[in-house]
N, C-alpha and C positions, 0 to 999 in steps of 0.2 A: 441617591440611588444606590442600591446594594445588589451587586451582581455576583452570582456564584457560578463557577465553571467546573464541571466534573471532568477531569482528564487534562494531562499536560503534554499531549501529543501535538501534531502540527495544527489541527483545527483549534484546539483549546488555547495554545500559545498565541496563535494569530488573532483569535477573538479577544484575548486579554489586551494585546497591544492596540487593537483597534478601539476597544472601549476606552482605554486610557487616553488615547489621542482625542476621542470625542468628548469625554467627560473627565477632565483632570481631577475633579474632586470626588468622583464616585468611589465607593468601597468595592474592591474586587477581591474575591476569595477564590482560590483554586484548590480543589480537593483531588488527590490522586492516590491510588494504591501504590504507584511507583515511588521509589525513593530518589531516583535520578531522572531528570529530563534526558531523553535520549532519542536519537533517530533510529527507527527500526530498520531503515535502509542500510544502516552501517553495522548491524549486529554481527555480520559475518567477519568484520574486521576485529571485533572483540574475540571471536572464536579463534582467529588466527594470531592473536596477541599483538596485532598492529595498534590497537587502541585500548585504553582502559575506560572505566566508567565515565570519568570526567571528559575524556576526549570524544565521547559519543554525544555529548550535549550539543544542541544547535542554538543555544542562547548563551549570552555572556554570563560569566560567573555571578555578576552582581545584578542580573536581570530583574529578579523579584524586588530587590531593594530599590533599584533605580526607578522601577515602574510603580513602586508603592503598592505591591500586590502581596497579600498574605497567602502563603502556600502551606496547605495542610498535607504534608507528605505522609506516606504509610497509613493512609486513611481510606476506608471503603464506605461508600454510600450504600446502605442496606435498604432504604425505602424513601419514597418521596410522597409527601402529603400535598397534592396539588390544590386541595380546597383551602389549606391554611398557609400555603406558600412556605413550606418547611421541608427539610430533609433530615434524615437520621443517619448517623454514622455507626460503624461497627462497635465503637466504644460506648454507644448510648447517647452521645452528644447530639443535640438538635440545633440546626442552623436555619435561620430565616433568610428569605431572599425576596427581592422585588422582581428580578429577572434571573432565569436559570438557563444555562446551556449544558446539555448532555453531550459530551465528546469522549465517551469511554472507549471508542474503538471497537476492536473485535478480539476474539480468542481463537487460537489454533483449533482446528477440528481434528480430533483423533478418531478415525473410523473404528467401528467395532469389529476389527479383524483379530481373530485369535485372542491373545492376551495383551494386545497393545495398550489397553486402558489400565491394566493392572500392573504391568511391568515397571521396574524402577530404572530402566535404561531406554525408555521410549519418550521422546519429547517433540513438541512443536517448537517452532522458532518464531515467536511473535513479539515478545517483550524481553527486556534486559534480564528479568528474572529467569526466563527460559535459558538465555545464553549463559547466565551465571551458573545454572545447574548443569548445563551441558559441558562447559569448558573443562572442568577437572576430569570428567569421564573421557572426553575426547582426547585429552593429553595422554591418557594411558591406553586408549583403544588402539587396536591395530586394523580391525576391519569394520568399516562404518557403512551402514545401509541408509540411503536417502530414498524415501518414498514420495515421489512427485517431482517433476522437473520444471516447475514454474520458477519464477524469479527467486523465491525464498529457497527452494530446493537447490537451485544451481549456485546461489550465493554460498550456501552451506557447503556444497560439494567443492567449490573453488577454495574455500578456506581450509578445508581438510586436506585437499591435494597439496596446497602450499606447505603443509606440515609433513608431507610425505606419507600420509595415510593411504591405505587401500580403500577406495571408495567405489561402491556400486550404487547406481541410480536406477530405480524401477519406475516406469511411467506407463500408464494405461493407453495413452495416445501413441501414434506411430512416429512421433517426433518429439524433440525436447522443446520446451518453452512454447507449448501448443496454443496458448491464449494470446501470446504476444507476436509470434513469428510464424512464417510459413515454412515449408520444408527446406527450401534453398537456404534461407537465412539461418534456420535452426541447425542445418547440417554443417554450416561453416563453424559454428561454435562446437558442435559435437566432435568434429575432427580435432579441434584444438584440445578439448577436454580428454579425448581418448589418447592423444599424443602425450598428455601429461599423466596418464595412468588410470583414467576413469573408465569404469565398465558400465555400459548401458544395457538395460534389458527393457526394450520398448514393446508396446502392445501387450503388456502383461500386468497383472495386479497381484498384490499380496493376498493370500488365501488362508494360510494357517501359520501358527507360530509354535516354537519349541522353547519353553521357559525352564531354566534350571532351578535348583532348590533355593538359590539366593534371591529369586524373584526377577532375574534378568533374562531377556530374550537372547538366546544364543544362536538361533537360526530362524529364518522365515522361509516358508514354502509358498511358491507362486502358484497361480491357477493352472499352469502347465506341468506342475510337479517339480520344477527347479527348486533346489534347496540352496539358500544363501546363508552361510555362516556369518555371524556379526557379533560385535561387542557393544555396539551402540546403534540405535535407530532414530533417525530424524524424519518425522512425518510432515510433509509439506503438501497436504491434501485439501487446502482451502481453509477458510475461516468462518466463524459465526459471530454476528454482531453481539456486543456485550450489553445486553438489555436487562440484566438481572435487577438493576436498581429501580426499574419502572414496574416491576411485578407488584400487583396489588394496588396500583394507582389507576387513574383514569386516562393515562397517556396511552394512546392507541399504538399497540405494537404486537406483532406476531413474530415474524422472523427478524424484523428490524423495526425501529421507531419510524412511524409514518410522519412525514412533514409536508407542508405546502410549499409554494414557490418562494416564500420568505423564510423557509426552514423552521417555521413554527410548528409545534406538535399540535395534537388535538386539544391541548390545554393552554389557556391563556398564560402568558408570561414564561412559557417553557419552550425552548428551542433545542434542536439537535443538529449535529454536523459531523462529517467524517463517516467512517465505516458503520457506526452504530445507526446511521440514518439510511443505510442501504443504497446510498448513491456511490458513485465512484470515489473510493477513499484513497487513491494514490496521492502522493505528497502535494503536488501543486493544486489539485482539486480540493483536497482537505483544507488547505490553507485558505483557498477562496471561499469555501463553505463557512469556515470559522469567521472570516471577515464579514461575509454577508449576514450571518446570524447576528454578529455583534452590532452591525449598523441597525438592524431591526430592533435589537434589544435596547438601543439608544433612541428609539423612536423615529428612525429614518427608514423610509420605505425602499428596500432594495430586493430585487428578485435574483435568485440563483439560476443562471442560464447555461451552465457548463455541464449539464448532466450527461451528455453524450460524448464529450471531447476527451476520450481516454488518451493519456500520454504516458509512455514508458520509455526510459532510456536505460541502457546497460552497457557495460564495458568489461569484457573478459579477454584476457591475453592480448590486450592492446587493440581489440576490435570493438568499435563503438556502434551501437544500433539505436535508432529512434523509431518508435512506433506510435503513430497518432491516429485517433479514430477508433472505430469498432473492429475493423479488420476482417469482417465476415463477408464472404462473397455470396451474392444472391443472384438468382436468375435475372438476366437482363443487364447485369453490371458490365461496365467496360473495364477490363483489367489491363493496365499498361506496365510493362516490365523493362527494366534496363539492367543488364548484367555484364560487367566488363572487369578489367583488371583493377579498376579503381573502387569497385564495390558493387552493391546490389540495391536496386530500388524497385518498389512495386506500389502502384497507385490504383485505388479502386474508385471509379467514378460512377455515381448512381444518379440517374435523372439529370445529368448535366452538372452535377455538383460533386466535389471531392468528398468522399465518405471516409477514406482513410489513406494513409501513406506509410510505407515502411522504407527506411533508409539505413543501410548497413555500410559503414565507411565514414567518410567526412560528412558531418551533419551541420557544418557552418551555414549560417543564413537560412536555417530551416524554419524560423519563426513565421515566415509567410504562410506556410502550410497550416499551422495552427490557426492563424487568422482566417484563412479560407474555409477551413472546416467549421470553426466556431461560428462564423457568420454566414455559413451556407451560401457562399458566393456562386452565382451561376457562371460556369465556365464555357457555356455552349458556343459563344462567339469569340472566345479567346484564341488567338493565333499562336501564342507562345507555347512551346513544348512544356508539358506538365512538370518536367523535372528541371526546367529553367526559369520557373516563376520567380519574380521579385516584387517588392512592394511598388515598384515603378509601374507594374502592370495594372495597379488598382488605384493609385493616387496620382494626382497631377503635381506640378511643381510651381513654386512661387517665382517672383521676379529674380530671386537670388539662386534659383535652381534647387532649392531645398524642397523635400517631399512635404506635401500638405496632408496632414492626417485629420480624419474626422473628429 
């Protein structure tokens, strides 16, 4: 069996490991535009000079050799011929496959604001190549503007603040980290960032730009007329799935590649996982998708069931936060809050089931909440306080007092 995996991110690497465990003699080829395997969650540590390219890798140095995987780095797939089970690379080489996994991830989205897309000092922060282009400019920059206060934006702001840069963050929402946190949890981080010199302009958006003769943005004007001088602009305004390689094929894709519950695309023998499939592409979910797709590529029937179980963890200035579930409050939801000197917790209960939970502070023993959300456990008859749950509330014990898991 000959497997080809496009992409060496979390989904692609996990798929390769799974296939090798299932089929020791299979041919596995990985193709990537990237030259280095890297964790995009750690790119801000590259910007702050805490890690180099090698230290960003999440696999052992001899991973490909030990797993007997042929890695074609610096290679881009330009087209896929699903009728002939082949793909074409940018250099014209054609590769054949029995099973194909597309795990190309996503690209940063640069909105058409002023001259953002033309300027030579405006970047997204999605891949190592972005960070490699940003770092030399950031080292020299004095005033850095970050557009968007999601995880990527705040990671970048944190890295630049650690280097003593003047950082301004512009966010359309009325709080930072709006997709992950509520106002209380977000303000806890905001206060810490401001104490370290960060300036926030919330409820505002970039409207115009001023570009100098060298092609660099030197100021950005907001929708309220505020002018922000800057040497460097980081845009963290979302991503778009990297579906370029499927253009012209019969693989069904519009904004993302459509997949079924087995992560198979509209074409036989072709699967997709991670951001490119439009499902939750955060790290643990991407790994699970890669594993699921791999099992199906090996002929085993496995369904991906974690589509709704979003999970985010973050740690800024020693404050850890865990966000599980969708986090959106709807009419009829029961919202339970606990806020004290130890931290902040918020649970959203919908129709007797835990829809999401936010924990800021100690997150030890929080795995039970992921289990409850993932398995949609009915909590209607549970007497335990929602913030005191343990696996003992759901499992019995054997004669030795050990938990019995299903």
